[in-house]
C-alpha positions in Angstrom: 5.8 14.6 -4.8 4.1 16.8 -1.9 5.9 16.5 1.5 4.6 18.1 4.9 7.4 19.2 7.2 6.5 20.3 10.8 8.6 22.5 13.7 8.1 23.9 16.4 7.8 20.9 18.8 9.8 20.8 22.7 9.4 21.1 26.0 7.7 23.1 27.8 6.3 23.9 31.4 2.6 24.0 32.3 0.8 27.5 31.3 3.6 28.3 28.7 3.3 28.8 25.2 4.4 27.0 21.8 3.6 27.6 18.2 3.5 24.9 15.8 4.6 25.1 12.0 3.9 22.8 8.9 4.8 23.9 5.8 3.7 22.1 2.4 6.1 21.7 -0.7 6.2 19.8 -4.1 3.7 20.0 -7.0 0.4 21.7 -5.3 -2.1 23.3 -7.5 -4.5 23.6 -4.3 -4.5 22.9 -1.0 -7.9 22.5 0.4 -8.4 21.9 4.5 -5.4 21.7 7.1 -5.7 20.6 10.3 -3.4 19.5 13.4 -3.9 16.2 15.0 -2.1 14.5 17.8 -1.6 11.6 19.6 -0.6 10.8 23.1 0.6 7.4 24.2 -1.8 4.6 24.7 -4.6 6.7 23.1 -6.3 7.2 19.9 -5.1 10.2 17.2 -7.7 12.9 17.8 -8.4 16.2 16.0 -6.9 19.2 17.7 -8.1 21.7 15.3 -8.9 22.0 11.2 -8.9 24.7 8.9 -10.7 24.5 5.7 -10.1 26.1 2.6 -13.1 29.1 3.0 -14.7 27.3 5.6 -15.3 27.8 9.5 -12.3 26.6 11.8 -13.2 23.8 14.3 -11.3 23.1 17.6 -11.4 20.0 19.6 -13.4 20.9 23.0 -10.1 20.1 24.9 -8.4 23.2 23.4 -10.9 25.5 22.8 -9.9 29.1 24.0 -6.4 28.2 24.2 -4.8 26.8 21.3 -5.4 29.0 17.4 -5.0 27.6 14.0 -4.1 30.0 10.9 -2.5 29.5 7.7 -0.8 31.6 5.2 -1.8 30.4 1.7 0.9 32.4 0.0 3.5 30.1 2.3 1.3 26.8 2.1 1.9 26.8 5.6 -0.7 25.5 8.9 0.3 27.2 11.9 -0.9 26.2 15.2 -0.7 28.6 18.7 -0.3 26.9 21.4 -1.1 28.8 25.0 -1.7 27.8 28.7 -0.5 24.2 27.9 -1.4 21.8 30.2 0.5 18.6 31.1 -2.5 16.6 29.4 -1.3 18.6 25.9 1.4 16.0 25.7 1.3 14.5 22.7 2.9 14.0 18.9 1.1 16.5 16.7 0.5 15.6 13.1 0.0 18.1 10.3 -2.8 17.2 7.8 -3.5 18.4 4.6 -5.7 18.0 1.7 -3.9 18.7 -1.5 -4.8 18.9 -4.8 -1.3 18.0 -7.1 0.2 16.9 -9.9 -0.2 13.1 -8.6 -4.2 14.2 -8.2 -6.4 14.8 -5.3 -4.8 13.3 -1.7 -4.6 13.4 1.8 -1.2 13.8 3.1 0.4 13.7 6.9 3.5 15.1 8.4 6.0 12.8 10.1 4.7 14.2 13.5 6.8 16.6 16.3 6.5 16.3 19.9 5.0 18.3 22.4 5.9 18.0 26.1 4.3 20.0 28.9 5.6 19.6 32.2 3.9 20.1 35.2 
């Protein structure tokens, strides 16, 4: 069984920073792409940043220049450093990973972590 566990969310003032972490555990052979999505109340889930294995990093237009995605392959962990946060960044942030494991090749999601930016 593969699990993604996120941490690092919370309440921060506008202009502040947060760092999210997402650790994958279980019967994992290979982790391909890892990504962060977010969903604000009343809105669709949107891509924040993606980091394919060996590929080019992708960022959503609204976070370019402020957020940085990175991964530690030895720890099966992906990070999202969020700087210059704005109230419109308030959302539940979800980790996503394409994992090849004992059960096969699947797309996994974390449980989500709340990020709230006050003005």
